[in-house]
N, C-alpha and C positions, 0 to 999 in steps of 0.2 A: 329372462331370455328376450332378446330384441333382434331376432334374425328375420329378415324379410326374404320371402321366396319369390323368384321370378315366376311367370306363368308356366314355363316349362318345368321348373323345379317343383312347383305345386302339382302339376300333372303327374310327374314321376312319383312324388310322395304319395299321391292318391293311390297309385298302383301298389306301392310298397305297403301302405296302411291296410289295403284291402286283402293283401296276401295272407295266407295262413302260415306265418313263420318267415324266416330269412329268405331273401331272393337273390338271384344272380342278375347280372346285366342282361343276359339273354332272356330271362323271364320278363323283365321290364320292357326290353326291346320288342318282344313278341306281343305283349299286351298293349303297348302304346300305338302300334301300327293302325289299329282301327280308329283311333282318335286323331293321330297325326303321323304322317310319314316322316320318319327320321332315320338317319344313318346309325348303325350300331355304335360307331365311334362317338357320335354326338351324345347318345344315351350314356355311354361310359364316361365321357368327360363331365357331363352334368352330375352324374352320380358321384364322381370324384370331388366336385365342388361342394356337394351336400355333405360329404365326409369332412371336408375342410371347414365347413360352417358348423360342424358338430351336430348335424341333424340326422345323419346316418352313421352307423358303425360298419366298418369293413373288416372281415375276418377271412383269412386264407383257408380254403377247404379244398384240398387236392390241387387241381390246376386252376380252379376258379375261386373268385372271391364271393363271399356271401355278405349281403347287406341287410341290416336290420335297423329299424327306426330307433333313434335315441330320444325322440320327442313324440309325444302323442299328438294325434290329429286335433284333439280338443285344446291342448296347450298351444299348438301352432295357430289355431283359429283364434284363440283368445289374444295372442300376441298381434296377429294381423289386424283384428278389429280394434284393438287399443291403438295401434299405429295409425289406422284410418281415422279414428276419432281425434287423435293428436294432430294429424296432418290437416284435416279438413274442418274440424269442429272445435279447435282449441282444447282438446281433451274432454269435451263435454259429451259423455256417452248418451245422455238423454236426447241431445240434439241429433246424434247419429241415428238413434232408434226412431225418433220422430220423422226424420227425413226418409228413412226406409219405409215407414208406415204410410207416407204420403204417396207412394208410387206403387200402383198395381197390386194392392192388397184387397182381397175380397172379404165378404162377411165371414165366410167359413175360416179363412186364414186368421182374421181378427179374433174369432172365438178361440181358435187354437192357441194364439199368442196369449190371450187372457188366461187360459188354463195354465200355461207355462209360468206366467207371472204369479198366479195363485200358488203353484207348487213351490216356486222359489221363496215366496213369503213364508210358507209353512216350514220350510227347511232352515230358515234363519232364526 
């Protein structure tokens, strides 16, 4: 999967992923207003694009469409990070991680990262 999301698409997908089941455009519209003021039609258009990108599934339910994610948040995050590594670091994931660690990471966060690395090593 090599689908990139725009900032607005990512914001909408965040709402969809946090929902407990399929959502309507109205649901996303109402939940996005506290983060960004958008027209209902804008939300509807962007959700249509996410269907075209095969990130969302759309199913007719009565008079409204229900939207459900076709891609997990974890899978999309992995794709986005791989794309970032490819674009800025020649595909070198260690360089990406090193760059992230050089900026505003405190000791507590480093300790947490070290725990995650140990967990990953044990699971492989």
